N, C-alpha and C positions, 0 to 999 in steps of 0.2 A: 503492501502498500505506500504511495504518493503524497495521495491528497487526503485530508482526516479535516470537514468540514464539518463543528457544531454549532449550529448558526441559531439566536435562538431560542435557546432549551430550560432555559432559565439555570442553569448553572450557577451554585454558589457556591462550589468551592472545588479541586480538584487536588485525589487524592496524591505524595510526593511518591512514584512512579509509576505511574498510572502511563507516562510518553516509550517507556525505559523500553518494550519490545516491538516500537514502532522507528525499530531506527533509519530506515530505508525513506522517511517521511521531508518530501520537501515545499509541502504546503498545509501549511499548519492556524486554522481559521477556527473562532473560539468568540466569534463575534455577536453582539446585542444579549447578553448571558447577564446576572445578577454576579460576574465575579467581583468578591471586595479587600480579596489579598489574593498569593501567591504563595508557594513551598518553596524555597532558595534553593537548586538543585532540581524545579520540574523539569528543565529543555533540559539535562544537562546530558542523554544519549542522544541528541537531538545533534549532530553534527554539523548533517546537509541542508539542514534545513530551510529552505530561501523564502518561503516569503513567512512570518507572524504576521495575524494580526485582532486585534485584541481590544478590538474600538467596542463601548458600545459597551460596557461595563463598570465595576463600582469602583474600580481599582482606586487606592487611596494612595499608597507606597507599592515601590516593586523595593525586592531584597540587593541588596548590592553585590553584584558579579554574576547579577542573573542571565544576562546574555553572553558568560564571558566561551559558551565554550560552539556558536553561534557566527564560527567566522565566515561563512558560510550566507549568511544569509542578507539577501541584497534591500530584503520592504520590511519595512519595523512599523503597524498601525495600528498608534496606542494614542487618538480621540478620540476623547467624550467619553471621558471617563471623570473619578474626581481624588486625582495625582495635584497635589498639595509641595512637591517635592521632588529628585531624582538623584539621587548614592552620587553620587561625584563620579568620575570615566564610567559613568555604569553602561555607554553605547564604545570606549573605549579598543575595546575588541570587536569591535566588528567593521573591520576591514574592505567589507565586501558588500556594504550597505550604497544605496544611493538610493535611497526612495525614506525616510522618515518623517512620521509624525506623527504630534503630539500635540493636545490642543487641551486643556482640561479647563472646561465648563465650566465646575464647580470649582478645581482652585487656584490657584495662583501661578501654573505655570502653562509658557505656551514657546512652547518650538514647534515648526514645522523649517523643514529641509528638506526641498524637494529638486530631485536634482532627472528626476524625472515620475511623470504620472500627475496625478489632482493630487491634491491633500484636504481630506474633508474630515 
C-alpha cells in the first residue's frame, strides 16, 4: 500500500505504532478529523513518505522531532489547525520539502511557504 486516506473519520487520537507496518507508504492523508495531538515517533517508520496532510484537525502542538525521519517528504500541510507554536527546527530535516503550509486559524502560527501548488 502506498496511499492511505483517512479523511473525515472523526479520529481523535492515533496510537503509537499504528503506521509501523506501512513502510511503503508514500501518501498519508489524515485531514478533517479531530486529532488534538500526535505521539512522538508516530511517523518514524514512514521513511519514504512524500505527502503528509494533517490539515483540518484540532492539533494544538507537535512534538519536537516528529518529522525527523521524513527526508523524502515533499508536501506537508498543517493548515486549519489550532497550533499556537512550533518547536524550533521542526522542519530542518525535511530537505526534499517543496510545499509547506502552516496557518493556524485559532493560534498564532502563520507560516505559508509554497514553491509549488496552492496553500489552503
